Structures are given as C-alpha cells and as structure tokens.
C-alpha positions, 0 to 999 in steps of 0.5 A: 760421930763427928766424922759421920755428920761431916760426911753427911753434910758433904753428901747433902751439900752435893745433892743441893748443888746437883738439884740446883744445877738441874733446875738451872739447866731445865730453865735454860733449855725451856727459855730457848726457842727452837729453830723453825723451818716453816713449822710452828716455833712454839705452842702456847695453847692447845685448843680442843675443837669439836665438830659434827661427824656426818654433816657433809661437806661441812664437818665429817670423819672421812674414810681414813678416820680423819677429821675432814670437811670444809669448816674443818679444813678452814680451821686447819688453815687458820691453825697454820697461821697462828703459831701460838695455838695448836688445834686438837680435833674431836668428832662428836655428836651435835648435843655433846658439842654444845654441852662441851662448849658450855662446860669448857670441855671444848674450846671451839665447835663447828657444825654449820652454825648460824649466829643467833641471839641465844648463841651470842649470849652463851658463847663467843661468836667471832666477827668473821664467818667460816662458811655459808649455809645456802637457803631457798625454796623447794617447790613443784617443778610444774610451777617453775614458770611462776617462781624464779626467786623467793620474791616471785613466790611472795608476789604470787601469794604462794602458800609456804609450809609452816616453820617452827619459831625455834627454827632459824629459818623462821627469822629469815622469812620474818626479815624478808617480810620486813624488807618486802612489806607490800608483798609479804609471805604468809608465815605460819608457826608449826611444830617440827616435822620431817622432810618427807612430810614437807615433800609429800605436802608439796606434791599433794598441793597442800602447800606451794613451797618449802623453805629449805637448806640447799644442801638438804635438797641436793643430798635428799632429792638430787643425789642419785642415792638420795632417799627422795631421788624419785622426786627429782623430776617433780621438785625444783629448788631456787636459792634465796641467800647464803646465811653465814656460819660461824665457829662457836667458842667457849667463853673465857679470857684466853678464847677472847684473844683467840677469837681476834686472832681467828678473825685476822687469819680468816681475812687473810685466807679470804684475801689469798683465795683459800676460802674460795678454793676450799669451797669449790672443792667441798661444795662444788661452788663458791657458797660465799657468793650467795651471801647478800649482806 
C-alpha cells in the first residue's frame, strides 16, 4: 500500500511539472513579438465594420462578393496604418447597421452618413470626415439661364419642392437662409415623397427646384440605364456644396481610443493624396473640392 501511494505521488508530481512547464512555454511564446515584413506585428483589437450593400460608389458589394466602395476603401487604408486594430467587414442593411451600432454588434458603420445632433448623442462621430455628399439643385433645363447657382435660385424667388424637417437637407436650406437673410428660399415642410414625384412636379411647373443629392441625379437621370434617363434633356443640376460624411462608431472606451487613431490616420491619407486618388477612382472627381467650410 505504501509503495502504491509513493508511486501515485511521483505521478502527480510529474504531471504538475509538465503542466507548469506548458504554461511557462505558452506565456513565453505569447510574450514574443512576431517579426514584421511590412505587415502588422500584432493585432490588439478586432473591430466589426458594417456597411450598406448597394450605395454605389460609397459602399457596396462588388461582383466578386467583396466589400467595396469609396468609404470602404478609405477604411481599409486606415486599417493599414493602425497596427493595433484589424477590421472585419459586414455588408448589411441600413436598418441593421444602425441597430447593430447601438447594441454593440458592430463597432463602426459607414453609409454616407452626415453628422447630426441625434447621431452625436447616440454614437461617437470622429473629427475627421471620411467622404463628402454633394448636394445641389435640380431644375428645368429651360431655366438654365436663370439659375447658375443656389443663390440665383433664391434671388429669382424660385419655388422649392417642400422638404421633410426630418431630412438633413432641410437643415442645409435653413443654414442657407440664415447666411442670406435678404434673399432666403421659401422653405415649406412636407412629408416624404418619391423622386419620381419631384421630377414630375418640376416638369409640370408646379415647382422650380428640387434640392437633391448629386449622386442621385447622376444615377437616376444622367446614367444611360437610369430610371429617369428620359428626363436627361429636360432637367439640369447645379451643385451647391459638399456635406462631409463620417463613420459612425459604437460608444465605448475602446472605440473612443480608436476614433482618435482614426483621425490621425485620415489626416495622413489626406496629406499623401490617397483620399483624392480614391475619390477620383470611385466618383470620377474630387468630392472634397465641393466642401466650402
């Protein structure tokens, strides 16, 4: 019996030695930094990035099934500059993106989003923009001599199609009127309506202008396969300004730190020309040039 217990003690002691040795070995390996050859040395934090699936050219899924678009490519360039982070991309719906950001399912969301007071309360909005949304006036081509810009439209007392107060474009016209108190644009509030209604109202003469996003006009009217391409000779567009767009970030301590790192990386990408290069590739022009402020 004594011999049995002695043997058992030997076996237990050996097992403890092996276990301790294994733990030491694992910790030793974990403490070592892998050599780098231009790649990231160590991934500290994986961030889940959500983006809309079909908002070309901002964010979409390409023919290869890959996350693509201007904002996505900017985030990929940011990721390359941040060795402490790794981004995983999740194409999704606009609704799921916002719900997922609130719940923490996603860390970052990109959807051509403008900065609004409501979003600033719910999320982290970094200081540095990721892109720009160009907004301006759609009007009848017959009135081209009258309206070379939004200021002309205001001076001519052009009748603007009503805008929903929930629409961010409403605030843009409010700001325009505040800046131009002597020649404000009459701003009427209205419920949401379809773009087809707006274009029809212009052509009918019920209104003189529709405050619209340039990308929407380009895709709907100017594009050969656009749903309203038949109006291409009847409707024209003049840009007003570029509205900065921002990634939306889930609020927590880790992401507060990320937002600061993002700002630094974006400044570097702007300085080295990467943002302009990507803009010309995806938009065919430098959208940042439209930003006035």
